[in-house]
Biopython code that builds the backbone (N, CA, C, O; Angstrom):
import numpy as np
from Bio.PDB.StructureBuilder import StructureBuilder

atoms = [
    (1, "MET", "N", (14.864, -4.852, 2.366)),
    (1, "MET", "CA", (13.706, -5.114, 3.146)),
    (1, "MET", "C", (12.759, -6.330, 2.509)),
    (1, "MET", "O", (12.289, -6.361, 1.372)),
    (2, "ASN", "N", (12.627, -7.236, 3.474)),
    (2, "ASN", "CA", (11.633, -8.441, 3.132)),
    (2, "ASN", "C", (10.127, -8.076, 3.226)),
    (2, "ASN", "O", (9.646, -7.912, 4.347)),
    (3, "PHE", "N", (9.431, -7.953, 2.232)),
    (3, "PHE", "CA", (7.891, -7.591, 2.369)),
    (3, "PHE", "C", (6.899, -8.787, 2.614)),
    (3, "PHE", "O", (6.942, -9.822, 1.949)),
    (4, "PRO", "N", (6.161, -8.594, 3.447)),
    (4, "PRO", "CA", (5.104, -9.522, 3.783)),
    (4, "PRO", "C", (3.823, -9.355, 2.775)),
    (4, "PRO", "O", (3.667, -8.330, 2.111)),
    (5, "ASP", "N", (3.002, -10.366, 2.732)),
    (5, "ASP", "CA", (1.785, -10.231, 1.763)),
    (5, "ASP", "C", (0.916, -9.010, 2.466)),
    (5, "ASP", "O", (0.470, -8.229, 1.626)),
    (6, "GLU", "N", (0.636, -8.734, 3.633)),
    (6, "GLU", "CA", (-0.138, -7.866, 4.264)),
    (6, "GLU", "C", (0.633, -6.868, 5.015)),
    (6, "GLU", "O", (1.748, -7.161, 5.447)),
    (7, "TRP", "N", (0.113, -5.704, 5.202)),
    (7, "TRP", "CA", (0.348, -4.597, 6.235)),
    (7, "TRP", "C", (-0.797, -4.097, 6.873)),
    (7, "TRP", "O", (-1.801, -3.755, 6.248)),
    (8, "THR", "N", (-0.668, -4.033, 8.283)),
    (8, "THR", "CA", (-1.853, -3.227, 8.816)),
    (8, "THR", "C", (-1.766, -1.665, 8.682)),
    (8, "THR", "O", (-0.700, -1.229, 8.247)),
    (9, "GLN", "N", (-2.598, -0.910, 8.950)),
    (9, "GLN", "CA", (-2.466, 0.504, 8.827)),
    (9, "GLN", "C", (-1.163, 1.015, 9.481)),
    (9, "GLN", "O", (-0.343, 1.752, 8.935)),
    (10, "LYS", "N", (-1.098, 0.541, 10.661)),
    (10, "LYS", "CA", (0.046, 1.068, 11.335)),
    (10, "LYS", "C", (1.528, 0.545, 10.910)),
    (10, "LYS", "O", (2.510, 1.247, 11.153)),
    (11, "GLU", "N", (1.639, -0.612, 10.320)),
    (11, "GLU", "CA", (2.840, -1.142, 9.593)),
    (11, "GLU", "C", (2.901, -0.321, 8.309)),
    (11, "GLU", "O", (4.029, -0.059, 7.892)),
    (12, "TYR", "N", (1.802, 0.143, 7.595)),
    (12, "TYR", "CA", (2.004, 0.921, 6.411)),
    (12, "TYR", "C", (2.271, 2.098, 6.785)),
    (12, "TYR", "O", (3.141, 2.621, 6.088)),
    (13, "LEU", "N", (1.811, 2.828, 7.735)),
    (13, "LEU", "CA", (2.332, 4.172, 8.020)),
    (13, "LEU", "C", (3.763, 4.160, 8.505)),
    (13, "LEU", "O", (4.504, 5.087, 8.177)),
    (14, "GLN", "N", (4.159, 3.269, 9.190)),
    (14, "GLN", "CA", (5.469, 3.408, 9.786)),
    (14, "GLN", "C", (6.528, 2.949, 8.636)),
    (14, "GLN", "O", (7.621, 3.515, 8.626)),
    (15, "ASN", "N", (6.253, 1.968, 7.688)),
    (15, "ASN", "CA", (6.932, 1.472, 6.715)),
    (15, "ASN", "C", (7.137, 2.681, 5.521)),
    (15, "ASN", "O", (8.199, 2.958, 4.964)),
    (16, "LYS", "N", (5.924, 3.258, 5.316)),
    (16, "LYS", "CA", (5.959, 4.275, 4.334)),
    (16, "LYS", "C", (7.118, 5.397, 4.709)),
    (16, "LYS", "O", (8.012, 5.761, 3.945)),
    (17, "LYS", "N", (6.882, 5.894, 6.158)),
    (17, "LYS", "CA", (7.758, 6.958, 6.513)),
    (17, "LYS", "C", (9.212, 6.331, 6.242)),
    (17, "LYS", "O", (9.973, 6.892, 5.454)),
    (18, "LYS", "N", (9.564, 5.207, 6.882)),
    (18, "LYS", "CA", (11.025, 4.793, 6.759)),
    (18, "LYS", "C", (11.451, 4.502, 5.322)),
    (18, "LYS", "O", (12.529, 4.929, 4.910)),
    (19, "LEU", "N", (10.685, 3.832, 4.598)),
    (19, "LEU", "CA", (11.053, 3.789, 3.092)),
    (19, "LEU", "C", (11.278, 4.923, 2.333)),
    (19, "LEU", "O", (12.244, 4.973, 1.573)),
    (20, "GLN", "N", (10.401, 5.950, 2.465)),
    (20, "GLN", "CA", (10.585, 7.196, 1.857)),
    (20, "GLN", "C", (11.810, 7.975, 2.265)),
    (20, "GLN", "O", (12.339, 8.709, 1.430)),
    (21, "LYS", "N", (12.309, 7.871, 3.504)),
    (21, "LYS", "CA", (13.583, 8.336, 3.878)),
    (21, "LYS", "C", (14.804, 7.891, 3.167)),
    (21, "LYS", "O", (15.848, 8.521, 2.999)),
    (22, "ASP", "N", (14.473, 6.617, 2.753)),
    (22, "ASP", "CA", (15.401, 5.717, 1.971)),
    (22, "ASP", "C", (15.398, 5.996, 0.418)),
    (22, "ASP", "O", (16.202, 5.504, -0.374)),
    (23, "GLY", "N", (14.328, 6.895, 0.092)),
    (23, "GLY", "CA", (14.220, 7.034, -1.245)),
    (23, "GLY", "C", (13.298, 6.146, -2.034)),
    (23, "GLY", "O", (13.257, 6.259, -3.259)),
    (24, "VAL", "N", (12.490, 5.189, -1.340)),
    (24, "VAL", "CA", (11.530, 4.221, -2.002)),
    (24, "VAL", "C", (10.155, 4.886, -1.858)),
    (24, "VAL", "O", (9.646, 5.315, -0.823)),
    (25, "LYS", "N", (9.603, 4.886, -3.231)),
    (25, "LYS", "CA", (8.047, 5.436, -3.119)),
    (25, "LYS", "C", (7.213, 4.382, -2.668)),
    (25, "LYS", "O", (7.411, 3.218, -3.017)),
    (26, "VAL", "N", (6.160, 4.772, -1.805)),
    (26, "VAL", "CA", (5.038, 3.670, -1.277)),
    (26, "VAL", "C", (3.632, 4.434, -1.692)),
    (26, "VAL", "O", (3.282, 5.566, -1.361)),
    (27, "ILE", "N", (2.999, 3.569, -2.437)),
    (27, "ILE", "CA", (1.876, 3.924, -3.011)),
    (27, "ILE", "C", (0.511, 3.342, -2.467)),
    (27, "ILE", "O", (0.400, 2.117, -2.525)),
    (28, "LEU", "N", (-0.372, 3.953, -2.029)),
    (28, "LEU", "CA", (-1.553, 3.277, -1.451)),
    (28, "LEU", "C", (-2.696, 3.258, -2.576)),
    (28, "LEU", "O", (-3.293, 4.272, -2.939)),
    (29, "VAL", "N", (-2.920, 1.980, -3.077)),
    (29, "VAL", "CA", (-3.686, 2.012, -4.494)),
    (29, "VAL", "C", (-5.047, 1.489, -3.930)),
    (29, "VAL", "O", (-5.240, 0.591, -3.111)),
    (30, "ASP", "N", (-6.070, 2.408, -4.685)),
    (30, "ASP", "CA", (-7.447, 2.131, -4.441)),
    (30, "ASP", "C", (-8.243, 1.279, -5.504)),
    (30, "ASP", "O", (-8.479, 1.821, -6.584)),
    (31, "THR", "N", (-8.675, -0.012, -5.285)),
    (31, "THR", "CA", (-9.081, -0.962, -6.071)),
    (31, "THR", "C", (-10.524, -1.005, -6.297)),
    (31, "THR", "O", (-11.003, -1.779, -7.126)),
    (32, "ILE", "N", (-11.265, -0.179, -5.573)),
    (32, "ILE", "CA", (-12.632, -0.306, -5.410)),
    (32, "ILE", "C", (-13.438, 1.113, -5.887)),
    (32, "ILE", "O", (-14.658, 1.279, -5.855)),
    (33, "LEU", "N", (-12.449, 2.053, -6.321)),
    (33, "LEU", "CA", (-12.989, 3.389, -6.641)),
    (33, "LEU", "C", (-13.699, 4.255, -5.431)),
    (33, "LEU", "O", (-14.622, 5.048, -5.615)),
    (34, "SER", "N", (-13.142, 3.978, -4.258)),
    (34, "SER", "CA", (-13.513, 4.406, -3.034)),
    (34, "SER", "C", (-12.349, 4.964, -2.105)),
    (34, "SER", "O", (-11.863, 4.251, -1.227)),
    (35, "SER", "N", (-11.927, 6.251, -2.330)),
    (35, "SER", "CA", (-10.827, 6.802, -1.716)),
    (35, "SER", "C", (-10.984, 6.853, -0.026)),
    (35, "SER", "O", (-12.039, 7.061, 0.573)),
    (36, "ILE", "N", (-9.838, 6.641, 0.496)),
    (36, "ILE", "CA", (-9.741, 6.825, 1.903)),
    (36, "ILE", "C", (-9.589, 8.264, 2.378)),
    (36, "ILE", "O", (-8.646, 8.995, 2.074)),
    (37, "GLU", "N", (-10.744, 8.635, 3.252)),
    (37, "GLU", "CA", (-10.635, 9.976, 3.908)),
    (37, "GLU", "C", (-9.205, 10.309, 4.607)),
    (37, "GLU", "O", (-8.792, 9.524, 5.460)),
    (38, "LYS", "N", (-8.501, 11.368, 4.291)),
    (38, "LYS", "CA", (-7.295, 11.695, 4.865)),
    (38, "LYS", "C", (-6.235, 10.996, 4.392)),
    (38, "LYS", "O", (-5.163, 11.120, 4.985)),
    (39, "ALA", "N", (-6.316, 10.251, 3.398)),
    (39, "ALA", "CA", (-4.977, 9.146, 3.011)),
    (39, "ALA", "C", (-4.906, 9.713, 1.478)),
    (39, "ALA", "O", (-5.894, 9.956, 0.784)),
    (40, "ASP", "N", (-3.632, 9.863, 1.115)),
    (40, "ASP", "CA", (-3.242, 9.976, -0.278)),
    (40, "ASP", "C", (-3.324, 8.523, -0.787)),
    (40, "ASP", "O", (-2.688, 7.578, -0.320)),
    (41, "THR", "N", (-4.241, 8.478, -1.863)),
    (41, "THR", "CA", (-4.682, 7.163, -2.659)),
    (41, "THR", "C", (-4.548, 7.599, -4.253)),
    (41, "THR", "O", (-4.782, 8.725, -4.693)),
    (42, "THR", "N", (-4.110, 6.431, -5.022)),
    (42, "THR", "CA", (-4.207, 6.394, -6.303)),
    (42, "THR", "C", (-4.953, 5.335, -6.760)),
    (42, "THR", "O", (-4.805, 4.188, -6.338)),
    (43, "THR", "N", (-5.856, 5.702, -7.716)),
    (43, "THR", "CA", (-6.754, 4.729, -8.433)),
    (43, "THR", "C", (-6.068, 3.694, -9.154)),
    (43, "THR", "O", (-5.106, 4.017, -9.851)),
    (44, "TYR", "N", (-6.482, 2.317, -9.073)),
    (44, "TYR", "CA", (-5.711, 1.419, -9.612)),
    (44, "TYR", "C", (-5.818, 1.434, -11.059)),
    (44, "TYR", "O", (-6.922, 1.160, -11.531)),
    (45, "ASN", "N", (-4.763, 1.735, -11.924)),
    (45, "ASN", "CA", (-4.615, 1.787, -13.290)),
    (45, "ASN", "C", (-3.200, 1.075, -13.739)),
    (45, "ASN", "O", (-2.129, 1.681, -13.707)),
    (46, "PRO", "N", (-3.322, -0.105, -14.104)),
    (46, "PRO", "CA", (-2.166, -0.862, -14.395)),
    (46, "PRO", "C", (-1.062, -0.079, -15.303)),
    (46, "PRO", "O", (0.143, -0.015, -15.058)),
    (47, "PHE", "N", (-1.725, 0.479, -16.365)),
    (47, "PHE", "CA", (-0.639, 1.254, -17.229)),
    (47, "PHE", "C", (0.014, 2.438, -16.464)),
    (47, "PHE", "O", (1.231, 2.567, -16.598)),
    (48, "GLU", "N", (-0.574, 3.208, -15.775)),
    (48, "GLU", "CA", (0.026, 4.256, -15.006)),
    (48, "GLU", "C", (0.939, 3.591, -13.985)),
    (48, "GLU", "O", (2.107, 3.971, -13.900)),
    (49, "LEU", "N", (0.495, 2.671, -13.247)),
    (49, "LEU", "CA", (1.483, 2.052, -12.200)),
    (49, "LEU", "C", (2.580, 1.595, -12.522)),
    (49, "LEU", "O", (3.572, 1.647, -11.794)),
    (50, "SER", "N", (2.540, 0.977, -13.899)),
    (50, "SER", "CA", (3.726, 0.208, -14.350)),
    (50, "SER", "C", (4.889, 1.324, -14.736)),
    (50, "SER", "O", (6.052, 0.994, -14.971)),
    (51, "LYS", "N", (4.457, 2.566, -14.766)),
    (51, "LYS", "CA", (5.507, 3.592, -14.945)),
    (51, "LYS", "C", (6.198, 4.094, -13.817)),
    (51, "LYS", "O", (7.107, 4.914, -13.944)),
    (52, "GLU", "N", (5.788, 3.610, -12.605)),
    (52, "GLU", "CA", (6.644, 3.878, -11.562)),
    (52, "GLU", "C", (7.859, 3.214, -11.389)),
    (52, "GLU", "O", (8.060, 2.075, -11.809)),
    (53, "PRO", "N", (8.753, 3.950, -10.728)),
    (53, "PRO", "CA", (10.183, 3.470, -10.486)),
    (53, "PRO", "C", (10.367, 2.079, -9.836)),
    (53, "PRO", "O", (9.791, 1.757, -8.797)),
    (54, "GLU", "N", (11.184, 1.304, -10.502)),
    (54, "GLU", "CA", (11.425, -0.036, -9.867)),
    (54, "GLU", "C", (11.774, 0.254, -8.608)),
    (54, "GLU", "O", (12.462, 1.198, -8.220)),
    (55, "GLY", "N", (11.130, -0.839, -7.812)),
    (55, "GLY", "CA", (11.194, -0.950, -6.245)),
    (55, "GLY", "C", (10.228, -0.334, -5.619)),
    (55, "GLY", "O", (10.098, -0.542, -4.413)),
    (56, "THR", "N", (9.288, 0.610, -6.340)),
    (56, "THR", "CA", (8.138, 1.180, -5.687)),
    (56, "THR", "C", (7.244, 0.102, -5.013)),
    (56, "THR", "O", (6.871, -0.947, -5.539)),
    (57, "VAL", "N", (6.979, 0.516, -3.832)),
    (57, "VAL", "CA", (5.848, -0.429, -2.989)),
    (57, "VAL", "C", (4.506, 0.011, -3.377)),
    (57, "VAL", "O", (4.178, 1.198, -3.366)),
    (58, "PHE", "N", (3.645, -1.056, -3.759)),
    (58, "PHE", "CA", (2.231, -0.709, -4.041)),
    (58, "PHE", "C", (1.453, -1.552, -2.860)),
    (58, "PHE", "O", (1.659, -2.751, -2.670)),
    (59, "VAL", "N", (0.581, -0.801, -2.135)),
    (59, "VAL", "CA", (-0.089, -1.223, -1.100)),
    (59, "VAL", "C", (-1.700, -1.210, -1.689)),
    (59, "VAL", "O", (-2.306, -0.160, -1.903)),
    (60, "PHE", "N", (-2.164, -2.304, -1.866)),
    (60, "PHE", "CA", (-3.671, -2.319, -2.747)),
    (60, "PHE", "C", (-4.519, -2.481, -1.653)),
    (60, "PHE", "O", (-4.168, -3.154, -0.684)),
    (61, "TYR", "N", (-5.716, -1.871, -1.724)),
    (61, "TYR", "CA", (-6.796, -2.036, -0.689)),
    (61, "TYR", "C", (-8.277, -2.159, -1.429)),
    (61, "TYR", "O", (-8.542, -1.696, -2.538)),
    (62, "CYS", "N", (-9.077, -2.807, -0.660)),
    (62, "CYS", "CA", (-10.538, -2.891, -1.139)),
    (62, "CYS", "C", (-11.203, -2.448, 0.232)),
    (62, "CYS", "O", (-10.665, -1.696, 1.045)),
    (63, "ASP", "N", (-12.464, -3.034, 0.365)),
    (63, "ASP", "CA", (-13.253, -2.970, 1.613)),
    (63, "ASP", "C", (-12.876, -3.615, 2.752)),
    (63, "ASP", "O", (-12.978, -3.075, 3.853)),
    (64, "THR", "N", (-12.376, -4.908, 2.573)),
    (64, "THR", "CA", (-12.051, -5.791, 3.740)),
    (64, "THR", "C", (-10.681, -6.272, 3.683)),
    (64, "THR", "O", (-10.227, -6.824, 4.685)),
    (65, "GLY", "N", (-9.908, -6.125, 2.568)),
    (65, "GLY", "CA", (-8.647, -6.556, 2.372)),
    (65, "GLY", "C", (-8.554, -7.970, 1.872)),
    (65, "GLY", "O", (-7.499, -8.481, 1.495)),
    (66, "LYS", "N", (-9.791, -8.609, 1.892)),
    (66, "LYS", "CA", (-9.816, -9.938, 1.329)),
    (66, "LYS", "C", (-9.648, -10.168, -0.105)),
    (66, "LYS", "O", (-9.003, -11.115, -0.555)),
    (67, "ALA", "N", (-10.221, -9.312, -0.793)),
    (67, "ALA", "CA", (-10.145, -9.445, -2.275)),
    (67, "ALA", "C", (-8.765, -9.047, -2.828)),
    (67, "ALA", "O", (-8.291, -9.567, -3.838)),
    (68, "THR", "N", (-8.195, -8.166, -2.160)),
    (68, "THR", "CA", (-6.848, -7.759, -2.501)),
    (68, "THR", "C", (-5.751, -8.775, -2.145)),
    (68, "THR", "O", (-4.743, -8.916, -2.837)),
    (69, "LEU", "N", (-5.989, -9.430, -1.095)),
    (69, "LEU", "CA", (-5.044, -10.544, -0.648)),
    (69, "LEU", "C", (-5.097, -11.754, -1.474)),
    (69, "LEU", "O", (-4.128, -12.485, -1.682)),
    (70, "ASN", "N", (-6.425, -11.948, -1.991)),
    (70, "ASN", "CA", (-6.709, -13.114, -2.855)),
    (70, "ASN", "C", (-6.005, -12.939, -4.260)),
    (70, "ASN", "O", (-5.597, -13.876, -4.946)),
    (71, "ARG", "N", (-5.918, -11.484, -4.613)),
    (71, "ARG", "CA", (-5.467, -11.040, -6.111)),
    (71, "ARG", "C", (-4.172, -10.830, -5.901)),
    (71, "ARG", "O", (-3.613, -10.508, -6.949)),
    (72, "LEU", "N", (-3.358, -10.887, -4.846)),
    (72, "LEU", "CA", (-2.033, -10.693, -4.714)),
    (72, "LEU", "C", (-1.226, -11.270, -5.608)),
    (72, "LEU", "O", (-0.365, -10.550, -6.113)),
    (73, "ARG", "N", (-1.292, -12.421, -5.938)),
    (73, "ARG", "CA", (-0.397, -13.132, -6.848)),
    (73, "ARG", "C", (-0.629, -12.496, -8.278)),
    (73, "ARG", "O", (0.337, -12.363, -9.029)),
    (74, "GLU", "N", (-1.842, -12.117, -8.648)),
    (74, "GLU", "CA", (-2.015, -11.386, -9.973)),
    (74, "GLU", "C", (-1.346, -10.002, -10.021)),
    (74, "GLU", "O", (-0.819, -9.633, -11.070)),
    (75, "TYR", "N", (-1.347, -9.241, -8.953)),
    (75, "TYR", "CA", (-0.722, -8.122, -8.710)),
    (75, "TYR", "C", (0.761, -8.363, -9.016)),
    (75, "TYR", "O", (1.333, -7.675, -9.862)),
    (76, "LYS", "N", (1.351, -9.274, -8.377)),
    (76, "LYS", "CA", (2.682, -9.593, -8.261)),
    (76, "LYS", "C", (3.333, -9.896, -9.715)),
    (76, "LYS", "O", (4.447, -9.543, -10.103)),
    (77, "ALA", "N", (2.461, -10.560, -10.345)),
    (77, "ALA", "CA", (2.533, -11.129, -11.902)),
    (77, "ALA", "C", (2.648, -9.777, -12.690)),
    (77, "ALA", "O", (3.600, -9.521, -13.428)),
    (78, "LYS", "N", (1.684, -9.013, -12.483)),
    (78, "LYS", "CA", (1.488, -7.867, -13.478)),
    (78, "LYS", "C", (2.540, -6.749, -13.142)),
    (78, "LYS", "O", (2.826, -5.967, -14.049)),
    (79, "PHE", "N", (3.075, -6.623, -12.044)),
    (79, "PHE", "CA", (4.065, -5.679, -11.408)),
    (79, "PHE", "C", (5.386, -6.396, -10.955)),
    (79, "PHE", "O", (5.693, -6.225, -9.776)),
    (80, "PRO", "N", (6.149, -7.119, -11.672)),
    (80, "PRO", "CA", (7.345, -7.936, -11.267)),
    (80, "PRO", "C", (8.404, -7.008, -10.698)),
    (80, "PRO", "O", (9.159, -7.380, -9.800)),
    (81, "MET", "N", (8.449, -5.773, -11.245)),
    (81, "MET", "CA", (9.716, -4.942, -10.776)),
    (81, "MET", "C", (9.178, -4.038, -9.520)),
    (81, "MET", "O", (9.885, -3.084, -9.196)),
    (82, "HIS", "N", (8.032, -4.268, -8.833)),
    (82, "HIS", "CA", (7.520, -3.620, -7.883)),
    (82, "HIS", "C", (7.288, -4.454, -6.778)),
    (82, "HIS", "O", (7.436, -5.663, -6.955)),
    (83, "HIS", "N", (6.929, -4.013, -5.595)),
    (83, "HIS", "CA", (6.670, -4.874, -4.199)),
    (83, "HIS", "C", (5.059, -4.608, -4.312)),
    (83, "HIS", "O", (4.624, -3.467, -4.466)),
    (84, "CYS", "N", (4.301, -5.635, -4.231)),
    (84, "CYS", "CA", (2.781, -5.632, -3.918)),
    (84, "CYS", "C", (2.565, -6.093, -2.497)),
    (84, "CYS", "O", (3.225, -7.014, -2.016)),
    (85, "ILE", "N", (1.579, -5.402, -1.797)),
    (85, "ILE", "CA", (1.314, -5.767, -0.463)),
    (85, "ILE", "C", (-0.300, -5.588, -0.541)),
    (85, "ILE", "O", (-0.798, -4.849, -1.390)),
    (86, "SER", "N", (-1.067, -6.294, 0.375)),
    (86, "SER", "CA", (-2.277, -6.117, 0.518)),
    (86, "SER", "C", (-2.692, -5.363, 1.954)),
    (86, "SER", "O", (-2.279, -5.811, 3.023)),
    (87, "LEU", "N", (-3.532, -4.198, 1.882)),
    (87, "LEU", "CA", (-3.673, -3.745, 3.352)),
    (87, "LEU", "C", (-4.625, -4.525, 4.273)),
    (87, "LEU", "O", (-5.788, -4.636, 3.886)),
    (88, "LYS", "N", (-4.313, -5.012, 5.308)),
    (88, "LYS", "CA", (-5.109, -5.816, 6.150)),
    (88, "LYS", "C", (-6.210, -5.077, 6.708)),
    (88, "LYS", "O", (-6.112, -4.098, 7.449)),
    (89, "GLY", "N", (-7.323, -5.649, 6.273)),
    (89, "GLY", "CA", (-8.554, -5.070, 6.862)),
    (89, "GLY", "C", (-9.352, -4.046, 5.906)),
    (89, "GLY", "O", (-10.512, -3.652, 6.021)),
    (90, "GLY", "N", (-8.472, -3.760, 5.015)),
    (90, "GLY", "CA", (-8.882, -2.989, 3.945)),
    (90, "GLY", "C", (-9.307, -1.483, 4.296)),
    (90, "GLY", "O", (-8.726, -0.942, 5.238)),
    (91, "ARG", "N", (-10.337, -0.744, 3.555)),
    (91, "ARG", "CA", (-10.832, 0.406, 3.971)),
    (91, "ARG", "C", (-11.540, 0.386, 5.219)),
    (91, "ARG", "O", (-11.567, 1.365, 5.964)),
    (92, "GLY", "N", (-12.114, -0.703, 5.469)),
    (92, "GLY", "CA", (-13.203, -0.907, 6.649)),
    (92, "GLY", "C", (-12.350, -0.603, 7.919)),
    (92, "GLY", "O", (-12.839, 0.125, 8.783)),
    (93, "TYR", "N", (-11.113, -1.117, 8.074)),
    (93, "TYR", "CA", (-10.302, -0.883, 9.459)),
    (93, "TYR", "C", (-9.452, 0.196, 9.437)),
    (93, "TYR", "O", (-8.692, 0.353, 10.393)),
    (94, "TRP", "N", (-9.442, 1.108, 8.347)),
    (94, "TRP", "CA", (-8.767, 2.271, 8.288)),
    (94, "TRP", "C", (-9.202, 3.456, 9.385)),
    (94, "TRP", "O", (-10.341, 3.900, 9.528)),
    (95, "ARG", "N", (-8.152, 3.807, 10.034)),
    (95, "ARG", "CA", (-8.488, 4.776, 11.145)),
    (95, "ARG", "C", (-8.150, 6.128, 10.661)),
    (95, "ARG", "O", (-6.972, 6.469, 10.772)),
    (96, "LYS", "N", (-9.019, 6.975, 10.129)),
    (96, "LYS", "CA", (-8.481, 8.326, 9.587)),
    (96, "LYS", "C", (-7.595, 9.141, 10.339)),
    (96, "LYS", "O", (-6.854, 9.887, 9.699)),
    (97, "ASN", "N", (-7.534, 9.139, 11.597)),
    (97, "ASN", "CA", (-6.786, 10.077, 12.483)),
    (97, "ASN", "C", (-5.689, 9.233, 13.145)),
    (97, "ASN", "O", (-5.082, 9.604, 14.150)),
    (98, "MET", "N", (-5.499, 8.173, 12.565)),
    (98, "MET", "CA", (-4.156, 7.500, 13.172)),
    (98, "MET", "C", (-2.864, 7.968, 12.391)),
    (98, "MET", "O", (-2.742, 8.009, 11.167)),
    (99, "MET", "N", (-1.887, 8.327, 13.382)),
    (99, "MET", "CA", (-0.674, 8.860, 12.711)),
    (99, "MET", "C", (0.568, 8.151, 13.700)),
    (99, "MET", "O", (0.433, 7.703, 14.838)),
    (100, "VAL", "N", (1.650, 8.205, 12.969)),
    (100, "VAL", "CA", (2.858, 7.564, 13.381)),
    (100, "VAL", "C", (3.721, 8.685, 13.772)),
    (100, "VAL", "O", (3.986, 9.566, 12.953)),
    (101, "LEU", "N", (4.266, 8.714, 15.213)),
    (101, "LEU", "CA", (5.101, 9.874, 15.555)),
    (101, "LEU", "C", (6.440, 9.465, 15.465)),
    (101, "LEU", "O", (6.674, 8.263, 15.594)),
    (102, "ASP", "N", (7.413, 10.295, 15.256)),
    (102, "ASP", "CA", (9.015, 9.820, 15.176)),
    (102, "ASP", "C", (9.212, 9.458, 16.531)),
    (102, "ASP", "O", (8.663, 9.977, 17.503)),
    (103, "ASP", "N", (10.276, 8.258, 16.528)),
    (103, "ASP", "CA", (10.836, 7.886, 17.696)),
    (103, "ASP", "C", (11.719, 8.830, 18.249)),
    (103, "ASP", "O", (12.406, 9.414, 17.411)),
    (104, "THR", "N", (11.908, 9.163, 19.498)),
    (104, "THR", "CA", (12.887, 9.963, 20.292)),
    (104, "THR", "C", (13.666, 9.092, 21.148)),
    (104, "THR", "O", (13.185, 8.510, 22.121)),
    (105, "ASN", "N", (14.972, 9.001, 20.748)),
    (105, "ASN", "CA", (15.896, 8.275, 21.624)),
    (105, "ASN", "C", (16.337, 9.013, 22.729)),
    (105, "ASN", "O", (17.117, 8.509, 23.537)),
]
sb = StructureBuilder()
sb.init_structure("model")
sb.init_model(0)
sb.init_chain("A")
sb.init_seg("    ")
for serial, (resi, resn, name, xyz) in enumerate(atoms, 1):
    if name == "N":
        sb.init_residue(resn, " ", resi, " ")
    sb.init_atom(name, np.array(xyz, "f"), 0.0, 1.0, " ", f" {name:<3s}", serial, name[0])
structure = sb.get_structure()
């Protein structure tokens, strides 16, 4: 999968579900010490994140998404064996009750 620099919340939820079915871990990373209600987040800790399996996808968020997008190059350099993405809109645009349903064909 080719990863863009940003994912919306909907893209994050859809891609997380798809990638986890393929055995790829997707982690929502809190860079502002303010977790998102009803979301499984991990506090930014470079030492601990570097222990995650190769190919893990880190989705970094801040309040607006601008700071994590600006620092994305730094994150990619720090975690070259992982995929780094910024959450578009950050914590401010997160909808706590949004969910993705399975497609029925």
